[in-house]
C-alpha positions, 0 to 999 in steps of 0.5 A, spaced: 277 294 469 270 295 466 266 293 472 270 298 477 265 304 475 259 300 477 262 299 484 265 306 486 260 307 491 260 300 494 268 301 495 267 308 497 262 306 503 267 300 505 272 305 506 269 309 511 265 303 515 267 303 522 267 295 521 272 295 515 279 293 518 285 296 516 287 290 512 281 290 508 281 298 507 288 297 504 286 292 500 280 296 497 285 302 497 290 298 493 285 296 488 283 303 487 290 305 486 291 300 481 285 302 477 286 310 476 286 309 468 278 311 469 281 318 471 282 319 463 275 317 462 268 321 463 267 318 470 273 322 472 267 327 475 263 321 478 270 319 481 271 326 484 264 326 487 264 319 490 271 319 493 274 326 494 270 326 501 272 319 503 279 321 502 278 327 506 275 323 512 280 317 511 286 322 512 283 325 518 281 319 521 287 315 520 292 316 525 299 318 523 304 313 523 312 314 523 313 306 521 312 305 514 310 297 515 303 299 518 297 298 514 294 305 516 301 308 513 300 304 507 293 306 506 295 314 507 300 313 502 296 310 497 290 316 498 296 321 498 299 318 491 292 318 488 291 325 490 297 327 487 296 323 480 289 327 479 289 330 473 289 338 474 284 340 469 277 344 469 273 338 472 277 338 479 276 346 479 271 346 484 275 341 489 281 346 489 280 349 495 278 343 499 284 340 496 289 345 498 287 345 505 287 337 505 294 337 502 296 343 507 293 339 513 298 333 511 304 337 510 303 340 517 302 334 521 304 328 517 311 324 516 316 326 511 314 322 505 306 324 505 308 331 506 313 331 500 307 328 496 302 334 498 308 339 497 308 337 490 300 337 490 300 344 493 305 346 488 301 343 482 295 347 484 298 353 485 302 353 478 295 350 474 289 354 477 292 360 481 287 359 486 285 366 491 285 363 498 288 367 502 287 363 508 291 357 505 296 361 503 297 364 510 297 357 513 302 355 509 307 361 510 306 360 517 308 353 516 314 355 512 316 361 517 316 356 523 320 351 518 326 356 517 325 358 525 326 351 527 332 349 522 337 349 527 333 344 531 332 340 525 340 340 524 341 338 531 336 333 530 339 329 524 347 331 525 347 331 533 342 326 535 341 321 530 347 321 526 352 320 531 348 314 534 349 310 527 342 307 528 340 305 521 333 303 523 332 311 526 335 313 519 331 309 515 324 310 518 319 316 517 320 323 520 315 328 521 315 333 516 317 339 520 324 336 521 325 334 514 330 338 509 327 335 503 320 339 505 325 345 506 328 345 499 321 345 496 318 351 500 322 356 496 318 355 490 311 354 493 313 361 497 314 364 490 308 362 487 304 365 493 308 371 492 306 372 485 299 371 486 298 374 493 302 381 493 299 383 499 302 378 503 309 380 501 309 386 506 308 381 512 312 375 510 318 378 506 321 382 512 319 376 517 322 370 512 329 374 510 332 373 516 330 366 518 332 364 511 339 368 511 340 364 518 338 358 514 343 359 508 349 361 513 348 355 518 355 352 517 354 345 519 359 339 518 365 339 514 364 334 508 370 330 510 366 328 517 360 325 513 360 318 512 357 313 507 350 312 511 349 319 513 351 322 506 344 322 503 342 327 509 348 331 508 346 332 501 339 334 503 341 339 508 345 342 503 340 342 497 335 346 502 340 351 503 342 352 496 334 352 494 334 357 500 339 362 498 337 361 491 330 364 493 334 370 497 337 372 490 330 372 487 328 376 493 334 381 492 332 383 485 325 384 487 326 387 494 333 390 494 331 394 500 329 388 505 335 383 503 341 389 502 342 389 509 344 382 509 348 382 503 355 381 507 352 375 511 349 372 504 356 372 500 359 369 506 354 363 506 354 363 498 362 362 498 361 357 504 356 353 500 361 353 494 366 350 499 362 344 502 357 343 496 357 335 494 360 334 487 353 334 484 352 337 477 345 340 478 346 342 485 353 346 483 350 349 477 344 352 481 349 355 486 353 358 480 347 361 477 345 364 484 352 366 485 352 370 478 346 374 480 349 375 487 355 378 484 351 384 480 349 387 487 355 385 492 361 384 488 365 388 493 363 383 498 366 377 494 373 380 493 375 378 500 373 371 498 376 371 491 382 367 492 377 361 495 373 362 488 379 362 484 380 354 486 377 350 481 375 345 486 371 350 490 368 353 484 366 347 480 368 341 484 372 335 484 369 330 480 369 329 472 362 330 471 362 337 474 368 339 471 366 337 464 359 340 465 360 346 469 366 349 467 362 354 462 358 356 467 363 357 472 368 361 467 362 366 466 360 366 473 367 368 475 369 372 469 363 377 471 366 377 478 373 379 476 371 384 471 367 388 477 373 387 481 379 387 476 382 394 479 383 391 485 387 384 483 393 383 486 399 380 482 398 373 485 391 373 483 392 375 476 397 370 475 392 365 477 386 368 473 391 368 467 392 360 468 385 358 469 382 362 463 388 360 459 386 353 460 379 354 458 381 357 452 386 352 450 381 346 451 378 344 444 372 341 447 370 347 451 364 351 448 365 357 443 362 362 448 367 359 454 373 361 449 370 367 448 369 369 455 376 367 457 379 372 451 374 377 453 376 377 461 384 376 459 383 383 455 380 386 461 386 383 465 391 386 460 388 393 461 389 392 469 396 390 468 398 396 463 395 401 468 401 398 473 407 399 468 410 405 472 411 400 478 418 398 477 417 393 483 412 389 479 413 391 472 417 385 470 412 380 473 406 384 469 410 384 463 411 376 463 404 375 464 403 379 458 407 375 454 404 369 457 397 371 454 400 373 447 403 366 447 396 363 449 393 367 444 398 365 438 397 358 440 389 358 439 390 362 433 395 356 430 390 351 432 384 355 429 389 355 423 389 347 422 382 346 424 379 352 419 380 348 412 377 342 415 371 346 417 370 349 411 371 343 407 366 339 411 361 345 411 362 345 403 361 337 403 355 338 407 352 343 403 353 339 396 350 333 400 344 338 401 343 340 394 344 333 391 338 331 396 334 337 395 335 335 387 333 328 388 327 330 392 325 334 387 326 329 382 322 324 386 316 329 387 316 330 380 316 323 379 310 322 384 306 327 381 307 324 374 305 317 377 299 320 381 297 324 375 297 317 371 293 313 376 289 318 379 283 314 377 285 308 381 285 308 389 292 309 392 294 306 398 297 310 404 304 310 405 306 306 411 308 310 417 315 307 418 317 310 411 314 317 412 318 317 419 324 315 416 324 320 410 322 326 415 328 324 420 333 323 414 330 330 412 331 333 419 338 330 420 340 333 413 338 340 415 340 339 422 347 337 419 348 343 415 345 348 420 350 345 425 356 346 420 354 353 418 353 355 426 360 352 427 363 356 421 359 362 424 362 361 431 369 360 429 368 367 425 366 370 432 371 367 436 377 370 431 374 377 431 374 376 439 382 374 438 383 379 433 380 385 437 384 382 443 391 382 439 390 389 438 390 391 445 395 386 447 400 388 443 399 395 444 400 394 451 406 390 450 410 395 446 408 401 450 409 397 457 416 401 458 413 408 455 412 412 461 414 419 462 412 419 469 418 417 474 417 416 481 421 421 485 427 419 488 433 422 491 438 416 488 439 414 481 435 409 478 438 402 479 433 398 475 432 401 468 425 401 465 423 396 459 425 399 453 419 400 448 418 395 443 418 387 443 423 382 446 426 377 442 421 371 444 415 376 443 418 378 436 417 370 435 410 370 437 408 376 433 411 373 427 407 367 428 401 371 429 402 374 422 403 367 419 397 364 423 393 370 422 393 370 414 391 363 414 385 364 419 383 369 414 380 364 410 374 365 414 372 371 411 375 370 404 371 364 403 365 364 407 363 372 407 356 373 404 358 380 403 364 384 401 363 388 407 364 382 412 370 380 409 373 387 408 371 389 416 375 382 418 381 383 414 381 391 416 381 389 423 387 384 422 391 389 419 390 394 425 393 389 429 400 391 426 399 398 426 401 399 434 408 396 432 411 403 433 419 400 433 421 399 426 426 394 428 420 390 430 417 391 423 423 389 420 424 382 423 417 380 423 415 382 415 422 381 412 422 373 413 415 372 412 414 376 405 415 369 401 410 366 405 405 372 404 406 372 397 405 364 397 398 366 401 396 371 396 397 366 390 393 361 394 387 366 396 388 373 391 382 376 396 388 377 401 391 383 397 386 387 401 390 385 407 396 388 403 393 394 401 390 395 408 397 395 411 400 400 405 394 405 406 396 405 414 401 411 415 404 407 421 405 401 418 406 403 411 413 406 412 416 400 414 412 394 410 412 398 403 420 398 403 420 391 405 415 389 400 418 393 394 425 390 396 422 383 396 419 384 389 425 387 386 430 381 389 426 375 388 419 376 384 422 380 378 423 374 374 415 373 374 414 379 370 417 375 364 410 372 364 405 377 366 399 373 364 401 367 369 398 367 376 405 370 379 406 375 374 399 378 375 400 378 382 407 382 382 403 387 378 398 388 383 403 389 388 406 394 385 400 397 383 398 397 391 405 400 392 404 406 387 397 407 390 400 408 397 405 412 395 400 417 392 396 417 398 401 417 403 406 423 401 411 421 407 412 414 404 417 416 399 422 418 404 423 411 406 423 409 399 428 414 396 434 411 399 434 404 395 430 407 389 435 408 385 438 401 385 431 398 385 430 402 378 436 400 375 435 392 377 428 393 374 431 396 367 436 390 367 431 385 368 426 388 363 432 388 358 433 380 359 426 379 359 423 376 353 416 379 354 417 386 356 409 388 357 409 386 365 415 391 366 412 396 362 405 396 366 409 396 372 413 402 370 407 405 367 403 404 374 408 408 378 409 414 373 402 415 372 402 416 380 408 420 380 406 424 374 399 426 377 401 428 384 407 433 383 409 433 391 413 427 390 420 431 390 424 426 392 422 421 387 423 426 382 430 427 384 431 420 383 428 420 376 432 426 374 439 424 376 442 423 369 445 417 372 438 414 371 435 418 367 439 417 361 440 410 361 432 409 362 430 413 357 435 410 352 432 403 354 425 406 353 427 409 346 431 403 344 425 398 345 420 403 341 425 403 335 426 396 336 421 390 334 415 391 339 407 390 339 402 395 338 400 395 345 407 395 348 409 401 343 403 405 346 406 404 353 413 406 351 410 412 348 407 414 355 412 412 359 417 416 355 413 422 356 411 421 363 418 420 366 417 423 373 422 428 373 423 436 373 423 440 367 430 442 368 432 435 369 429 433 362 432 439 358 439 435 357 434 429 353 429 434 351 431 433 343 430 425 345 423 426 347 421 430 341 420 424 336 416 420 341 412 426 342 410 426 335 408 419 335 403 420 341 400 425 337 399 420 331 396 415 336 389 414 339 386 419 344 389 417 350 396 419 347 394 425 343 391 428 350 398 426 353 402 429 348 398 435 347 399 436 355 406 435 354 407 440 349 403 445 352 407 445 358 413 445 354 411 451 350 408 455 357 415 453 361 421 454 356 423 459 352 422 459 344 429 460 343 431 454 347 425 450 345 425 451 337 432 448 336 430 442 340 424 441 335 428 442 329 428 435 327 421 433 327 418 440 326 415 438 319 412 432 322 409 436 328 406 441 325 403 436 320 400 432 325 397 438 329 394 441 323 391 434 322 387 435 328 384 441 326 381 438 320 376 434 322 370 438 324 368 432 330 376 432 332 375 433 340 382 436 340 381 441 335 380 447 340 386 445 344 390 444 338 388 451 336 389 454 343 396 451 343 398 454 336 396 461 339 400 460 345 406 460 340 404 467 338 405 466 331 411 463 331 408 457 328 408 460 321 416 460 322 415 453 321 412 453 315 418 451 311 416 446 307 409 445 304 404 441 307 402 434 304 396 434 301 392 429 298 392 428 291 392 423 285 398 421 282 395 417 277 389 420 273 387 413 271 383 409 276 385 402 277 378 399 278 371 401 275 364 399 275 360 399 269 352 401 271 348 400 265 341 402 265 335 401 260 335 402 254 343 402 254 345 408 258 352 406 262 356 410 267 363 408 269 364 408 277 371 409 280 372 404 286 379 406 288 376 411 293 372 406 296 377 401 296 382 406 300 377 407 305 375 400 306 383 398 306 383 403 312 377 400 316 380 393 315 387 395 317 385 400 322 389 406 320 388 413 318 380 414 318 379 407 319 381 408 327 376 406 332 371 403 327 367 397 330 368 390 328 362 389 324 364 395 319 370 392 318 367 385 316 363 389 311 369 392 308 373 386 308 367 383 304 367 389 299 375 388 298 374 380 297 369 382 291 373 387 288 379 382 288 375 376 285 373 381 280 381 383 278 383 376 279 377 374 273 375 368 277 369 366 272 363 362 273 362 355 271 358 358 265 364 361 262 368 355 263 369 348 259 372 345 265 368 338 268 364 340 274 367 336 279 374 339 277 371 346 278 368 344 284 375 342 287 378 348 285 372 353 288 373 349 294 380 350 294 380 357 293 374 359 298 373 353 302 366 353 305 364 360 303 360 361 297 364 363 291 363 370 288 359 370 282 362 375 276 358 376 270 362 375 264 364 381 260 366 382 253 374 382 252 373 387 246 375 394 246 383 394 245 388 395 250 389 399 256 394 405 256 401 404 260 398 409 266 391 405 266 395 399 267 400 402 273 393 404 276 390 397 276 397 394 278 397 398 284 390 396 286 391 389 285 397 390 290 393 393 295 387 388 294 392 382 295 396 385 301 389 387 305 386 380 303 392 376 305 394 380 311 387 381 314 388 373 316 392 375 322 387 380 325 383 376 330 377 380 329 377 378 322 380 371 322 374 367 321 372 371 315 379 373 312 383 366 313 379 362 308 379 367 302 386 369 303 388 361 303 384 360 297 388 366 293 394 364 295 392 357 292 390 360 286 397 364 285 400 357 286 396 354 281 398 360 276 405 359 277 405 352 277 402 353 270 408 357 268 405 364 268 411 370 267 412 377 267 410 381 261 416 383 257 418 390 256 417 389 248 409 388 250 409 395 253 412 398 248 408 395 243 402 396 247 404 404 247 404 404 239 396 402 239 391 408 238 389 412 244 382 411 242 382 403 243 384 405 250 378 409 252 373 404 248 368 401 253 371 394 253 377 398 257 373 399 263 372 393 265 374 390 272 381 387 270 384 384 263 381 379 259 385 373 262 386 371 269 392 375 272 398 373 268 396 366 267 390 366 261 390 369 254 395 368 249 400 370 253 400 364 258 401 360 252 406 363 247 413 360 249 420 362 247 425 358 245 428 357 252 421 355 255 419 362 257 412 365 255 413 369 249 409 375 249 406 377 242 405 384 241 400 388 244 398 383 249 402 385 255 398 391 256 392 387 256 394 383 263 397 384 270 403 381 272 402 375 277 408 377 281 405 383 284 402 377 289 410 377 291 410 384 292 403 384 296 406 378 301 412 382 302 408 388 304 404 385 309 410 381 312 409 378 318 402 378 317 402 374 311 406 368 314 400 363 314 398 365 307 406 364 304 406 358 307 400 356 304 402 358 297 409 354 298 406 348 300 401 348 294 406 350 289 410 344 292 404 339 291 403 341 284 410 341 282 411 334 285 405 332 282 407 334 275 414 331 276 411 324 278 406 325 272 413 327 267 416 321 270 411 316 269 409 318 261 411 314 255 414 320 252 421 321 251 424 324 257 428 329 253 423 332 248 423 339 246 420 344 251 417 348 245 410 348 243 408 348 235 405 355 234 398 352 231 397 348 238 399 354 242 394 359 239 389 354 238 388 353 246 383 357 250 386 359 257 381 355 261 383 349 256 390 350 258 388 350 265 384 343 264 390 340 260 395 342 266 391 339 271 389 333 267 393 327 266 392 326 259 397 332 257 404 331 255 409 333 260 414 336 255 409 341 253 408 343 261 408 350 263 412 348 269 419 351 269 425 347 272 431 350 274 437 346 275 442 348 280 448 352 278 455 348 277 451 342 277 453 336 272 447 335 268 449 328 266 448 326 273 442 321 274 438 325 278 443 326 284 440 333 285 433 335 286 429 340 282 425 346 285 420 351 282 423 357 278 418 362 281 422 361 288 428 364 285 423 370 284 420 370 291 426 369 295 430 375 293 424 379 295 424 376 302 431 376 303 430 384 302 425 384 307 431 383 312 434 389 310 428 394 311 427 400 315 422 397 320 423 392 325 417 388 324 419 387 316 426 385 318 423 380 323 418 377 319 423 377 313 427 372 317 421 368 319 419 368 312 426 366 309 426 360 315 420 358 313 421 357 306 428 354 306 425 349 310 420 347 304 426 347 299 430 341 296 437 341 299 441 343 293 438 350 292 439 351 300 446 349 299 447 354 293 443 360 296 446 359 304 450 365 304 445 370 302 440 367 307 445 367 313 448 374 311 441 376 311 439 373 318 446 375 321 444 383 318 438 382 322 441 379 328 447 384 328 442 390 329 437 387 334 437 391 340 439 388 346 433 388 350 429 384 344 431 377 347 425 374 345 426 376 337 433 374 338 431 367 341 427 366 335 432 369 330 437 364 333 433 358 333 431 359 325 438 360 324 440 354 327 435 350 324 437 352 317 444 351 319 442 344 321 439 343 314 445 344 310 450 341 315 446 335 318 452 333 322 452 338 327 446 338 332 443 345 333 444 344 340 452 345 339 451 351 334 452 358 338 453 365 336 
């Protein structure tokens, strides 16, 4: 091969020498043909300079042969092939004109095979170099013109001369170029190039070529059935040339419509004829379809007469499977474009055929989305045509049947999409996760690679292999393509769903109104066939119901994939608009009544579909039918879900009721359809609420309805329903009983608002006006929202009612009402002050008639202070700072009452910390410096009292200075009780529980140890003895300390003195130096039920200590029946902390223990431990807890029962048996007065009572106990 460039000249010379024979020339040409790789080297220019003149000379000298076996023919073929394979670059540019002329000479004179190659050369040169050679262009156009003019002769040459002879030799031989169908098929493309480069030639040759080309395309030729196997290829070439020609005519039609316009009729006939006779080759039929589509835009009327032929799929697409699978989308779009243009002239038979064809396309799951969308849009157009003909009585039923078939097709497609959408979304989500994982993995790999490259930057690194790089690139591109493909599928499905929903709206409107016509044909005789009724037929109702169920499932495409809320909203709104066209109430009832359960389940699965319900309720035409059905379903089947408003079902029911209320507010006519059954529905709601354990869901439901009706005074029919005494009185009675019974704070506020917002006229409320006064006062005493409601209500009454009628109704609450109103005038920053002052002014001075009792003013009943702080400055100046007022403010902040309403959490925590310090001071919890307890035991005590908190450090204060007065002791008792109740009750507050619970439990354990140590109440003798002390002693500096010198009821000498019965003996004057530890019980009772956890800690600790003492007593070596008295010397010599140490130590004597053991009444003392013992302090605690069951307020009653039930389960059986009547009596008293609606409290009370009964009577199971 390397020697070829050196012999180029010799080869060229040998080729043109006369003495070189044909065989030798062929061998040289073959050798040159096989060495064409030199054309890619720099020798290309030399090759052209050497051989191009030789090729031109040879093509001119060599005779044209029609037989393919001769050497001259083969040599000519080799030369033409070499010329075709010449690279079209800048090197060949100087030879372009000569090459065109050379190729043109071969095209016009040579055989078909060589001419076809030169046609390709001609086309490539025109496309690449755009030569400006008019002579060559004119010569070629003349040749083309002659070809088309002699096309009929060419046809006869083949089909009338050669083919009938069936001579295989004649068929396979070479034919002149002017008798070749293949040459004709190549001409239109080259002509198009020439017209683009030489526009001046169009004026001459376009008018001349168009008639010839039209005749060529219109030549019918033989039928496909007449073509045999050996002539099939000629027939295909013939049809291909016609297709290329008519395609070029379509191009000329867009460019020269005036020249082609007169031939449109003939062109249309030719196009349909080609479709009918075209071979089943996909490429040919596809080009024919493209041509037909462009022709339809200019002459759609000319194709209307051929529409029946085009509706045949065998004509339009072909019979082979390859054509049907490949060309169906293009054929559908082409035919749809024609049908859209002529839709107004379609006959019934054509419409039936169109519905059948495009329904098949729509139901084909393998069809492209564009084809399915085209089918839907075309069927939409046909629906409009059929609806326009609904007045024709003769064909109305047939058209109505076609509309039903289209509806069936659309619904079936929607049903198929319903089954495929979850799979599609799952696949898209899975691939998205894979992409994220792959991206994360690639980032990790990249980071590792960067780290490795940084560590080995000094070392040379080998380049990665090409295979690995290619593999990674292909994997990444595959993943990206997969994700894009799935995302595109989701997007295509969304587009298709949008198209379907749009079609449903027009389709249903046409079906529903198909019989609605005001025009009747003028007839002299009565109409025998009545028009179809307005609405849906039975089968259409079933299909519309399927549309509802399938469509709701398909809406996942919007709720799960929409990137913005607007996209989801628009899609759901369009779907809701579909049902707005259903004007017949019977259709709406049949469709929605049976599917409300399905809709509710769909809402549970996808809460975003609530927007669909909202949109249905906000459309006036739909809401008047859907709203009653939805309300009836919720009342009959879903009220039980409101018993658990925090559940998913309960929350959904509340939202549905809220949507109904909003619709009632926006659509005033909606109340007309809700009123007939509204009375019964409200009664069912009230009944279900009374049977529920949790009423908050029902209260929120009523509240949403009442707020809407109260905000708009135009709902007169609803007000008539609620103003009916048959409903008003029971409803108000139920609300008031719930307000007076046990309830939570949030339920209390809702009940107050419900009572004051009952949507009834004032004239209807007059009969129950007195019952509304107490809730009005309670509203004025609550937060800002309720205060505003209360003031609006009272002002409305004052403006509307006669004072002589209003004053008697307010008589029972007059004092509380006036004091509450005056309370809003007092704070300067009260936002309701001006409004209250205006309200009092509207009373016209009559408010002074209400001043029958003096106003309650703040005053201090006891002049003494319960807790004072001594501030000492240098050198010795001291100040007494009372803390009672600070304690009161902190208690209000912690409890959230009075001035403490609305205080932030941080302030409440700081107030609680202040109360903890004050309580530690009152309880006299001392530091280790004041104690003789071993460090380890003191640490345990501190850990028991305070947990993980730091114990408060209180400096020791001198106990000298005398006793306190009785009034001062009363003040200290009150402060201690307040501190204890607040500290223990704060543990139930969720905001303060983290800080309050450890301290509260520590205080409870502290008092349990005090009572286990034997503390008792000071006797009245001590009080009288204390009163005999000099008054100066009470005012000594020592009396100003924070608490008594001993621990509360458990220290000092009082805790050590005993009387003969084992009780503490109170020496004279000592009772006024200590506080009663039993105040702890009063504090617990005051905060029931918030103090239940603290009470449980107290009882458990007390039982633990008592059991430990009994165990120690049983294992002691001392006589078991030793006297329980201590000698005065021992008693007086022990310090308080030493006594506590002896109590907690195992070295103390059990007969000297301070644990009081009380034997059960009526029990034989000689029995050997047949009955268990209990701490005597329980006998003082239980009456207080039982007394709570008879309190005035329900929280204390219910809390008392819970406290009693909890305590008795921790006590021994003998005690429980002896006190069982009192416990059961208290529980039954609460159960007797418990309202019927308090089912939750009733269930808890019965559970506690049955548990207690089972403890006393073990033979009876709690399941068998009924009340």
